C-alpha positions as CSV (number, residue, x, y, z in Angstrom):
1,X,-2.9,17.6,3.2
2,X,-3.1,17.8,7.0
3,X,-4.5,15.1,9.2
4,X,-5.1,14.9,12.7
5,X,-1.6,13.2,13.0
6,X,0.1,16.2,11.2
7,X,0.5,17.2,7.7
8,X,1.3,15.0,4.7
9,X,3.8,15.7,1.9
10,X,3.7,12.3,0.0
11,X,6.4,10.9,-2.0
12,X,5.8,10.9,-5.6
13,X,5.9,7.5,-7.2
14,X,9.4,8.3,-8.9
15,X,10.6,9.0,-5.2
16,X,9.2,5.8,-3.9
17,X,10.9,3.8,-6.9
18,X,14.2,5.7,-5.8
19,X,13.7,4.8,-2.2
20,X,12.7,1.0,-2.6
21,X,14.3,0.2,-5.9
22,X,17.2,-1.6,-4.5
23,X,15.5,-3.1,-1.4
24,X,15.7,-6.7,-0.8
25,X,12.0,-7.2,-0.6
26,X,9.0,-7.3,-2.8
27,X,6.9,-3.9,-2.8
28,X,4.1,-2.6,-4.7
29,X,2.6,1.0,-4.8
30,X,-0.9,0.7,-3.4
31,X,-3.8,2.6,-2.6
32,X,-5.3,5.0,-4.9
33,X,-1.9,5.5,-6.7
34,X,-2.1,1.8,-7.7
35,X,-5.2,2.5,-9.9
36,X,-3.3,5.3,-11.9
37,X,-0.6,3.1,-13.8
38,X,-3.5,0.6,-14.6
39,X,-5.5,3.3,-16.4
40,X,-2.3,4.9,-17.7
41,X,-2.8,8.2,-16.4
42,X,-3.4,10.0,-12.9
43,X,-7.2,10.3,-12.5
44,X,-7.0,12.5,-9.4
45,X,-4.9,14.1,-6.6
46,X,-3.6,11.8,-4.2
47,X,-3.3,13.0,-0.3
48,X,-1.1,10.2,0.6
49,X,1.3,7.5,-0.8
50,X,0.9,3.8,0.2
51,X,3.5,1.0,-0.4
52,X,2.3,-2.7,0.3
53,X,4.9,-5.2,1.4
54,X,4.4,-8.6,2.7
55,X,4.1,-8.9,6.4
56,X,7.0,-11.3,6.5
57,X,9.2,-8.7,5.3
58,X,8.5,-6.1,7.8
59,X,11.9,-6.2,9.6
60,X,13.6,-6.0,6.3
61,X,11.5,-2.9,5.4
62,X,12.2,-1.3,8.9
63,X,15.8,-1.9,8.5
64,X,15.8,-0.3,4.9
65,X,13.9,2.8,6.5
66,X,16.7,3.0,9.1
67,X,16.8,6.7,10.1
68,X,13.1,7.4,9.5
69,X,10.3,8.0,12.0
70,X,8.2,4.8,11.9
71,X,5.0,4.8,13.7
72,X,2.8,1.6,13.8
73,X,-1.0,2.3,13.3
74,X,-2.6,0.4,16.3
75,X,-6.2,-0.1,15.5
76,X,-8.4,1.9,15.7
77,X,-6.0,4.8,14.6
78,X,-3.7,5.3,17.4
79,X,0.0,5.8,16.3
80,X,2.9,4.7,18.4
81,X,6.7,4.2,17.5
82,X,7.6,1.0,15.9
83,X,10.5,-0.2,18.1
84,X,13.6,-1.5,16.2
85,X,13.3,-5.3,15.7
86,X,9.7,-5.3,16.8
87,X,7.4,-7.7,14.9
88,X,4.1,-6.1,14.7
89,X,1.2,-8.0,15.7
90,X,-1.1,-9.3,12.9
91,X,-3.9,-6.6,13.9
92,X,-1.4,-3.9,12.9
93,X,-1.7,-3.5,9.1
94,X,-0.2,0.0,8.6
95,X,2.9,2.0,9.4
96,X,3.1,5.7,9.0
97,X,6.6,6.9,7.8
98,X,8.4,10.3,7.7
99,X,12.0,11.2,7.3
100,X,12.0,12.9,10.9
101,X,9.9,13.5,13.9
102,X,9.0,17.0,13.0
103,X,8.6,16.4,9.2
104,X,5.5,15.6,7.2
105,X,4.4,12.1,6.6
106,X,5.8,10.9,3.3
107,X,4.3,7.3,3.1
108,X,2.3,4.7,4.5
109,X,3.5,1.1,4.5
110,X,0.6,-1.5,4.2
111,X,1.5,-5.0,5.5
112,X,0.0,-7.9,3.8
113,X,-0.4,-11.3,4.9
114,X,0.1,-14.6,2.9
115,X,-0.2,-18.4,3.2
116,X,0.8,-21.0,1.2
117,X,2.3,-18.3,-1.6
118,X,-0.9,-16.7,-1.7
119,X,-1.8,-13.0,-0.8
120,X,-4.9,-13.2,1.9
121,X,-7.4,-10.5,2.1
122,X,-7.3,-9.5,5.8
123,X,-11.0,-8.8,5.8
124,X,-12.0,-12.1,4.5
125,X,-9.3,-14.7,4.9
126,X,-11.2,-17.1,2.4
127,X,-10.2,-14.6,-0.5
128,X,-7.0,-15.2,-1.6
129,X,-4.9,-14.5,-4.6
130,X,-1.3,-15.9,-6.0
131,X,1.5,-13.9,-4.8
132,X,3.0,-13.7,-8.2
133,X,-0.1,-12.1,-9.5
134,X,-0.7,-9.7,-6.7
135,X,1.0,-7.1,-8.6
136,X,1.6,-5.8,-12.1
137,X,4.5,-3.5,-13.6
138,X,4.3,-0.5,-15.5
139,X,6.2,-0.3,-18.9
140,X,9.2,1.1,-17.0
141,X,8.9,-1.6,-14.4
142,X,7.3,0.2,-11.3
143,X,5.5,-2.5,-9.3
144,X,1.8,-1.9,-8.5
145,X,-1.1,-3.8,-6.8
146,X,-3.4,-5.2,-9.3
147,X,-6.5,-3.4,-9.6
148,X,-8.7,-6.4,-8.7
149,X,-6.8,-7.0,-5.5
150,X,-6.7,-3.2,-4.7
151,X,-10.5,-2.4,-5.3
152,X,-11.8,-4.6,-2.4
153,X,-10.0,-2.5,0.1
154,X,-11.8,0.6,-1.3
155,X,-15.0,-1.1,-0.9
156,X,-15.5,-0.5,2.8
157,X,-16.0,3.3,3.3
158,X,-17.4,4.0,-0.3
159,X,-15.8,7.5,-0.4
160,X,-16.2,9.4,-3.6
161,X,-12.8,8.9,-4.6
162,X,-13.0,5.2,-4.3
163,X,-16.1,5.0,-6.2
164,X,-14.5,7.0,-8.8
165,X,-11.4,4.7,-8.8
166,X,-13.8,1.6,-9.1
167,X,-15.8,3.1,-11.7
168,X,-12.6,4.1,-13.9
169,X,-11.1,0.5,-13.4
170,X,-13.9,-2.0,-13.6
171,X,-14.5,-1.3,-17.3
172,X,-10.9,-2.1,-18.3
173,X,-10.4,-5.3,-16.1
174,X,-10.2,-8.5,-18.1
175,X,-12.8,-11.3,-17.8
176,X,-10.7,-13.2,-15.2
177,X,-10.1,-10.3,-13.1
178,X,-13.8,-9.2,-13.2
179,X,-15.0,-12.9,-12.2
180,X,-12.4,-13.0,-9.4
181,X,-13.5,-9.4,-8.2
């Protein structure tokens, strides 16, 4: 996939596991790829790969990706270099990552906030969820964002792919997850 900021060659989930498997931080497969493990199958092609990390771990993940080209996505969409040791402001939620300046984008880090042990939805801070319930794991241990947490992010633009993810996931959510959503 090409984007106004250059081409994408997103990491496969197996490559994400290899990259972050020994990282000293919590991480979860996010975005559309987080719906697939919940459903137990890949439902559609994915143009990118998102990895969610806690905002408090941003410098840990930056050090873990030393040698990568890391660009902070300053709203409303400008990319700029993420300086080593720089703590990103609260309004910066995404970091685009590639192995080198001339390479394709490989993954997008999504920084998520927390308060009092709870994930906080950045678009509506009154919506929160215990951090220990933020993610789930596949049978082989791959962490991914729980669909009831992921789906509200997809509600904003209502793209066909997001509607498809919602339609596929909603019938399989348990009663508690459906109530919360």
